[in-house]
C-alpha positions in Angstrom: 0.0 0.0 0.0 1.3 3.4 -0.9 0.1 4.8 2.3 2.5 2.5 4.2 5.4 3.4 1.9 4.9 7.0 3.0 4.8 6.1 6.7 7.9 3.9 6.3 9.9 6.6 4.6 9.3 8.8 7.6 10.5 6.1 10.1 13.8 4.9 8.5 16.7 5.4 10.8 14.6 7.2 13.4 15.4 4.4 15.9 12.0 4.5 17.6 11.8 1.8 20.2 8.6 -0.2 20.3 7.9 -2.9 22.9 6.7 -6.3 21.6 5.7 -8.2 24.8 4.7 -11.5 23.0 8.3 -12.0 21.9 8.3 -15.8 21.6 5.2 -15.9 19.3 6.2 -16.7 15.7 4.1 -14.0 14.1 5.7 -11.4 16.3 9.2 -12.6 15.5 8.5 -12.7 11.7 7.3 -9.1 11.8 10.2 -8.0 14.0 12.7 -9.5 11.6 11.3 -7.4 8.7 11.0 -4.3 10.8 14.7 -4.6 11.9 16.0 -5.4 8.4 14.1 -2.3 7.0 15.4 -0.2 9.9 11.9 1.1 10.7 11.9 0.6 14.4 14.1 -0.8 17.1 12.0 -3.6 18.6 12.3 -4.4 22.3 11.3 -8.0 22.4 10.2 -9.6 25.7 10.8 -13.2 26.4 13.5 -15.9 26.6 16.8 -14.3 25.4 18.3 -17.5 24.0 15.2 -18.6 22.1 14.6 -15.2 20.5 18.2 -14.4 19.7 18.6 -17.9 18.1 15.6 -17.3 15.8 16.8 -13.8 14.7 20.4 -15.0 14.2 19.3 -17.8 12.0 17.3 -15.2 10.0 20.5 -13.2 9.6 19.5 -10.4 12.0 22.3 -9.7 14.4 21.7 -6.1 15.6 19.0 -3.4 15.6 16.9 -4.9 18.4 16.9 -5.5 22.2 15.7 -8.6 24.1 14.5 -8.3 27.7 13.6 -11.3 29.8 11.1 -9.9 32.4 12.0 -12.7 34.8 15.6 -11.5 34.9 15.6 -7.7 34.6 18.1 -5.6 36.4 15.7 -2.7 36.8 12.9 -4.7 38.4 13.0 -2.8 41.7 12.9 0.6 40.0 10.0 -0.6 37.9 8.1 -1.8 40.9 8.6 1.5 42.7 7.5 3.5 39.7 4.4 1.4 39.4 3.5 1.9 43.0 3.9 5.7 42.7 1.9 5.8 39.5 -1.0 3.9 40.9 -1.0 6.3 43.9 -1.7 3.9 46.7 -4.0 1.6 44.6 -1.4 -1.2 44.6 1.1 -2.3 47.2 4.8 -3.0 46.4 4.0 -6.7 46.6 1.0 -6.3 44.2 3.1 -4.2 41.8 5.8 -6.9 41.8 3.2 -9.5 40.9 1.6 -7.2 38.2 4.9 -6.8 36.3 5.1 -10.6 35.9 2.4 -9.9 33.3 4.3 -9.0 30.1 1.7 -6.3 29.1 2.2 -4.5 32.4 5.9 -4.9 32.1 5.9 -3.6 28.5 3.6 -0.6 29.4 6.0 0.2 32.3 8.9 0.3 29.8 6.9 2.9 27.8 5.9 4.9 30.9 9.5 5.0 32.2 10.7 6.3 28.9 12.7 3.3 27.7 10.4 2.8 24.7 8.0 5.0 22.8 5.1 2.6 22.3 3.8 -1.0 22.5 2.0 -3.5 20.3 0.4 -6.5 21.9 -2.7 -8.8 21.5 -1.6 -11.6 19.3 -2.1 -14.0 22.2 -3.8 -11.7 24.7 -7.3 -10.2 24.8 -8.0 -6.6 24.2 -8.7 -6.1 27.9 -5.4 -7.6 28.8 -3.6 -5.1 26.4 -5.6 -2.0 27.1 -6.1 -2.2 30.9 -2.4 -1.6 31.9 -2.2 1.3 29.3 -5.3 3.0 30.8 -4.0 2.5 34.4 -0.4 3.6 33.8 -0.1 5.7 30.6 -3.6 7.1 30.9 -5.5 9.3 28.5 -4.5 12.7 27.2 -5.8 15.9 28.8 -9.4 16.6 27.7 -9.9 12.9 26.7 -12.1 10.9 29.1 -11.8 7.6 27.3 -9.6 5.9 24.7 -11.2 4.8 21.4 -10.4 2.6 18.4 -10.2 3.6 14.8 -9.7 1.6 11.6 -7.8 2.7 8.6 -9.8 1.5 5.6 -7.8 1.3 2.3 -8.9 0.0 -1.1 -5.8 -0.4 -3.4 -7.8 -0.7 -6.7 -8.7 3.0 -6.6 -6.5 4.2 -3.7 -9.5 5.3 -1.6 -8.7 5.9 2.1 -11.0 6.5 5.0 -10.9 6.4 8.8 -13.7 4.7 10.7 -14.2 5.2 14.5 -15.0 4.0 17.1 -15.4 0.4 15.9 -13.6 -1.3 18.8 -13.7 0.1 22.3 -16.7 2.1 23.5 -20.0 0.2 23.4 -22.4 3.1 23.5 -20.6 6.4 24.1 -22.5 9.5 25.4 -22.4 12.7 23.4 -19.3 14.1 25.1 -17.4 10.9 24.5 -18.6 10.7 20.9 -17.4 14.2 20.3 -14.0 13.4 21.8 -13.8 10.3 19.5 -14.6 12.5 16.5 -11.7 14.9 17.1 -9.2 12.2 18.0 -10.2 10.2 14.9 -9.6 13.4 12.8 -6.1 13.6 14.3 -5.5 10.0 13.4 -6.5 10.7 9.8 -3.7 13.3 9.6 -1.2 10.6 10.5 -1.9 8.9 7.2 -2.0 12.1 5.1 -5.8 12.1 4.9 -7.4 15.5 5.0 -10.1 15.0 7.8 -13.6 15.8 6.8 -15.6 14.3 9.6 -19.1 12.9 9.2 -21.1 12.2 12.4 -23.2 9.3 11.2 -26.8 8.6 12.0 -29.9 7.1 10.4 -31.1 10.7 10.0 -29.8 13.6 8.0 -30.4 17.1 9.4 -33.6 16.3 11.2 -35.1 13.8 8.7 -35.5 11.4 11.6 -36.2 11.9 15.3 -35.1 9.8 18.3 -32.8 10.0 21.3 -30.1 8.3 19.2 -30.3 11.1 16.7 -30.3 13.7 19.5 -27.1 12.2 20.9 -25.3 12.6 17.5 -26.6 16.2 17.1 -25.3 17.0 20.6 -22.0 15.3 19.9 -21.6 17.3 16.7 -22.2 20.6 18.5 -19.7 19.7 21.2 -17.0 18.6 18.7 -17.5 21.8 16.7 -16.8 23.8 19.8 -13.8 21.6 20.8 -12.3 21.9 17.3 -13.7 24.7 15.2 -10.9 24.3 12.8 -12.2 20.9 11.6 -14.6 20.3 8.7 -17.1 18.3 10.8 -20.8 18.0 10.3 -23.8 15.9 11.4 -26.1 14.3 11.8 -25.5 12.6 8.4 -26.7 9.4 6.9 -23.9 7.4 5.2 -25.1 8.0 1.7 -25.2 11.8 2.4 -21.7 11.6 3.8 -20.1 9.7 0.9 -22.1 10.5 -2.2 -21.9 14.0 -3.7 -25.4 13.9 -5.2 -27.1 12.6 -2.1 -25.1 15.1 0.0 -26.3 18.0 -2.0 -29.9 16.9 -1.8 -29.9 16.0 1.9 -27.5 18.5 3.3 -27.0 21.4 0.9 -24.2 23.7 1.9 -22.4 21.2 4.2 -18.6 21.3 4.2 -18.6 17.5 4.7 -21.6 16.0 3.0 -20.6 14.0 -0.1 -16.9 14.2 0.6 -16.3 12.8 4.1 -13.1 11.0 4.8 -13.6 10.3 8.5 -16.8 8.4 9.6 -17.9 8.5 13.2 -20.4 5.8 14.1 -22.8 6.5 16.9 -22.0 3.2 18.8 -19.8 0.2 18.5 -22.5 -2.1 17.0 -22.9 0.0 13.8 -19.2 0.7 13.7 -18.2 -3.0 13.8 -20.8 -3.9 11.3 -19.9 -1.0 9.0 -16.2 -1.7 8.8 -16.8 -5.4 8.1 -19.3 -4.6 5.3 -16.7 -2.3 3.8 -14.2 -5.2 4.0 -16.4 -8.0 2.7 -18.5 -6.2 0.1 -16.5 -3.1 -0.6 -13.0 -4.6 -1.1 -11.4 -2.5 1.6 -8.6 -3.6 3.8 -9.1 -2.7 7.5 -6.0 -1.9 9.5 -6.4 -1.6 13.3 -7.9 -1.0 15.7 -5.6 2.0 16.3 -6.0 3.1 19.9 -6.5 6.9 20.3 -6.3 9.3 23.1 -3.5 7.8 25.2 -0.5 9.8 26.3 1.8 7.3 24.6 0.7 4.8 21.9 -0.3 1.3 22.8 -2.0 -0.7 20.1 -4.0 -4.0 20.2 -3.7 -6.8 17.7 -6.4 -9.3 16.9 -5.6 -12.8 18.2 -6.3 -13.9 14.6 -3.7 -11.6 13.2 -0.9 -12.6 10.9 2.7 -11.3 10.8 1.8 -8.6 8.2 -0.8 -7.3 10.6 1.8 -7.1 13.3 4.2 -5.4 10.9 1.7 -2.7 9.9 0.4 -2.0 13.3 3.9 -1.6 14.6 4.6 0.9 11.8 1.5 2.8 12.8 2.5 2.8 16.5 5.9 4.2 15.7 4.2 6.8 13.5 2.0 7.8 16.4 5.1 8.0 18.7 7.0 10.1 16.1 4.0 12.5 15.9 4.0 12.8 19.7 7.6 13.7 19.9 
């Protein structure tokens, strides 16, 4: 994908360190090998040092990475102390020592302590296992109450690119959260060189339908427009009015977004999940993500059904987020 070629060109030789906690998983190692050879990131791979180094050396990869065995880490005491302080009395030293035996907590602590710029996990862990330590330790950015998940949707045949959110995290966000999701998803679009024109989706366009669900989208639109008056953001819009120029002109004349939206904000996770999978299965789009948004430092979650290419791409995205934060 050309979009990834552009991201990769910005990362070469930047030496951004990204933690891969599931370091003995073959899909992770296959992706790490390619990332190292292309000099896109410096992976910090967690696991058994002998097993991981043996695999990489057989593949001809001798440098450009680090391996840390969490069971034999020289800075364990410092990490435990930092975790106790960060949790502000919610965990004891003994509990903190137990928590960092979990590779996701260990990896997030490496990010929090500044040893790495981001983390990618989830090949063999649930979303909750990946996201929970990030929320507890890295936490959300100022002005963001909850993290959210966006998908990059790409169709190579005509080079169409969209961002869909939130399709992964928030089950039924209220108006304030939906507004925050909208502005963070617009920022994610910019990472990929997509000019964000944000459509707040509904089954109604500009009052054509009436319900509490429509009211939530209308309120979220108003909040988002106050939060980010610089954005081209409009709602409520039906999907056809958002994507099709003729439908947009008829249903929402004068809108800065109707008929030309590039960022689609779904009112709740059910429609978002259905929507991105319809685009994949019927529209010929590839879905990359979910890309977690709103954290102080990037942590991203793989699907347990992922392949090595998914790991490779999501690590590139995570490094891009980290580069954008620096």
